[in-house]
N, C-alpha and C positions, 0 to 999 in steps of 0.2 A: 873636395865632401865631408872635411870635418862639419865644418860653417853649420852645415847642411844638416849632417845630423845632433848639432846642438840644437837646433832651432826648433825640430822635429821634439824632443824632448822637452823644448824652454813651450812649445804649444800641446802635448798633453797633458803637462801642469798645471798651464789656464787655464786646458777647459778638467779637467780633479779641479781646481778650486771656484770654477764658474760655474761646476757642478753641485760643488758643497756649499756655496752663497745665495742660490737658489734652492739647494730643501730651507737652509737657516733661514730663506726672508718668508716662504710660503707657508715653514711654522710657526716666526712668528706672527705674522697675520696671522695666524688660527690660534697657541692662546691668544690674542685682543679679541677677534671673536667669541672663544666660548668663554670667556674672560667679562666680558660684557653686559652677550647673550647671560649667562649665570647671574650675573649682581644685583637683575629688579626679583630674578624667583627666588633669590635666597629673603634676598630685603621684607619682599612679601611675606615668605614663612617666617622668616624671625620677627617682624614688629604685626603680624595680623592674626 
């Protein structure tokens, strides 16, 4: 009975960390998209 509770607690922690990894992955892609999307606009503003 105690082992089952420990496994459930591990699963909850694993699920929480998986959710955090998902958020970090999506925000990283968003950062790169923003950076690469704005770079040509900034370059044209500075050098044109």
